[in-house]
C-alpha positions in Angstrom: -14.4 162.3 -107.0 -12.3 161.1 -104.1 -11.4 157.4 -103.8 -12.7 156.0 -100.6 -10.6 153.7 -98.5 -13.1 150.9 -98.6 -13.2 151.2 -102.4 -9.4 151.1 -102.7 -9.2 148.0 -100.4 -11.9 146.3 -102.3 -10.2 147.0 -105.6 -6.9 145.6 -104.3 -8.5 142.5 -102.9 -10.3 141.8 -106.2 -7.1 142.3 -108.1 -5.2 139.8 -105.9 -8.1 137.3 -106.2 -8.4 137.5 -109.9 -4.7 137.5 -110.5 -4.7 134.2 -108.6 -7.5 132.9 -110.8 -9.7 132.3 -107.8 -13.5 132.6 -107.5 -15.4 134.7 -105.0 -16.9 131.4 -103.7 -13.5 129.8 -103.1 -12.1 132.8 -101.2 -15.3 133.4 -99.2 -15.4 129.7 -98.1 -11.8 129.8 -97.0 -12.2 133.2 -95.3 -15.4 132.1 -93.6 -17.4 135.0 -94.9 -20.5 135.0 -97.0 -20.1 135.2 -100.7 -22.4 138.2 -100.8 -20.5 140.1 -98.1 -17.1 139.4 -99.8 -18.6 140.7 -103.1 -19.8 143.9 -101.4 -16.3 144.4 -99.8 -14.6 144.0 -103.2 -17.1 146.5 -104.8 -16.4 149.0 -102.0 -19.9 148.9 -100.7 -19.0 147.4 -97.3 -16.2 148.4 -95.0 -14.3 145.3 -93.9 -13.3 145.1 -90.2 -9.7 144.5 -89.4 -10.5 140.9 -88.5 -12.4 140.3 -91.7 -9.6 141.9 -93.8 -7.1 139.6 -92.0 -9.2 136.6 -92.7 -9.5 137.5 -96.4 -5.8 138.1 -96.7 -5.1 134.6 -95.1 -7.5 133.1 -97.6 -5.7 134.8 -100.4 -2.3 133.9 -99.0 -1.2 137.6 -99.1 0.2 139.8 -96.3 -2.2 142.4 -95.0 0.7 144.9 -95.0 1.2 144.3 -98.7 -2.5 145.0 -99.4 -2.4 148.1 -97.3 0.8 149.4 -98.9 -0.7 148.9 -102.4 -3.9 150.7 -101.2 -1.8 153.6 -99.8 -0.1 153.9 -103.2 -3.4 154.0 -105.0 -4.7 156.7 -102.8 -1.6 158.9 -102.7 -0.8 161.5 -105.3 2.2 160.4 -107.3 4.2 163.4 -106.3 3.7 162.7 -102.6 4.8 159.1 -103.0 8.0 160.2 -104.9 8.8 162.8 -102.3 8.4 160.2 -99.5 10.7 157.8 -101.3 13.2 160.7 -102.0 13.3 161.6 -98.3 13.8 158.0 -97.3 10.5 157.5 -95.7 10.2 160.9 -93.9 6.8 162.3 -94.3 6.9 165.8 -96.0 5.5 168.6 -93.7 2.6 169.3 -96.0 1.5 165.7 -95.9 2.0 165.4 -92.1 -0.2 168.4 -91.5 -3.0 166.9 -93.7 
């Protein structure tokens, strides 16, 4: 089964929140989003808009770029990540064509 982007983002947001020992209610209040909606985003059931994702990241005091980099790592095959690192950030031809 393929990992969907919304699921990977939700997993990462949940991981950051729980690592900080914060509740859904606390983060939802600070991000100005309903508790139910934030829960659905974390479970990968709802796709967060860029504005909502930015608001959640501010509430979690984490850079959106860090969240997205971690998501990219979770969605990328390990060999592809290693190859990108080995080529100093150049995207391998087989990945660029995908």
